[in-house]
C-alpha positions, -999 to 999 in steps of 0.1 A, spaced: -348 -364 204 -355 -329 188 -332 -310 163 -329 -273 160 -335 -264 122 -338 -233 101 -377 -225 101 -376 -192 81 -353 -168 65 -354 -135 49 -325 -134 27 -307 -101 15 -329 -76 32 -316 -39 33 -314 -22 66 -336 10 64 -328 27 98 -308 18 128 -323 34 159 -298 35 189 -324 51 212 -348 22 216 -352 -7 241 -340 -33 214 -349 -55 186 -356 -55 149 -386 -41 134 -399 -57 102 -428 -49 78 -456 -72 90 -465 -83 55 -430 -97 52 -433 -114 85 -466 -131 74 -450 -143 41 -425 -163 61 -445 -171 91 -425 -151 117 -443 -133 146 -438 -106 172 -415 -113 199 -398 -143 180 -362 -145 185 -342 -144 154 -306 -143 144 -293 -113 121 -262 -118 98 -248 -88 85 -235 -93 51 -215 -60 50 -194 -66 81 -199 -102 91 -218 -93 125 -240 -120 137 -262 -115 167 -296 -123 183 -326 -101 190 -364 -103 188 -391 -91 162 -412 -61 165 -438 -58 137 -436 -30 116 -463 -10 95 -476 -30 66 -464 -20 33 -435 -1 45 -406 -26 36 -390 -17 70 -359 -34 85 -348 -12 115 -323 -24 142 -330 -10 174 -312 -4 206 -277 -20 210 -280 -39 177 -281 -6 158 -244 -4 166 -238 -35 144 -256 -23 112 -259 9 92 -286 21 69 -283 1 33 -264 -28 49 -277 -62 35 -288 -85 63 -301 -122 65 -328 -128 94 -331 -164 104 -356 -181 128 -348 -217 140 -374 -244 153 -369 -274 175 -383 -302 153 -391 -339 166 -366 -363 148 -395 -383 132 -405 -348 114 -371 -337 103 -370 -353 68 -403 -333 62 -397 -300 74 -395 -272 48 -386 -237 61 -400 -207 43 -372 -186 27 -378 -153 12 -354 -139 -12 -354 -99 -13 -346 -74 -39 -327 -40 -32 -362 -23 -24 -370 -52 2 -397 -67 -20 -399 -105 -20 -388 -118 -57 -389 -154 -46 -401 -178 -22 -382 -211 -15 -391 -242 5 -353 -249 13 -319 -235 7 -309 -236 -30 -284 -261 -40 -262 -234 -56 -243 -208 -35 -247 -177 -56 -278 -158 -59 
């Protein structure tokens, strides 16, 4: 049996742009992708903390060091610049490896800089 577990999470990133005139996806700074182990074309769930929208898309790597989080195409209608979002990826993990799995969680500040890397979700709910 396999279970679907959180594999990576970018927590509280700020949307830098929303580009309706694009095919689709989310553009994310490649340095941030590397930090949490996400890759080009990977399916991710986006949660908008400002309006509650939840949707899925795929990743396009953005320029390193730009700290970009740009929602493209139809997804651009679900966010506004400066909205706070969470980006989550999931992985199918074999039952015997579930208890050893540790996701990579990047906690961001208001400038889309990683301020903390976690190996799991914190026990407390307020950050």
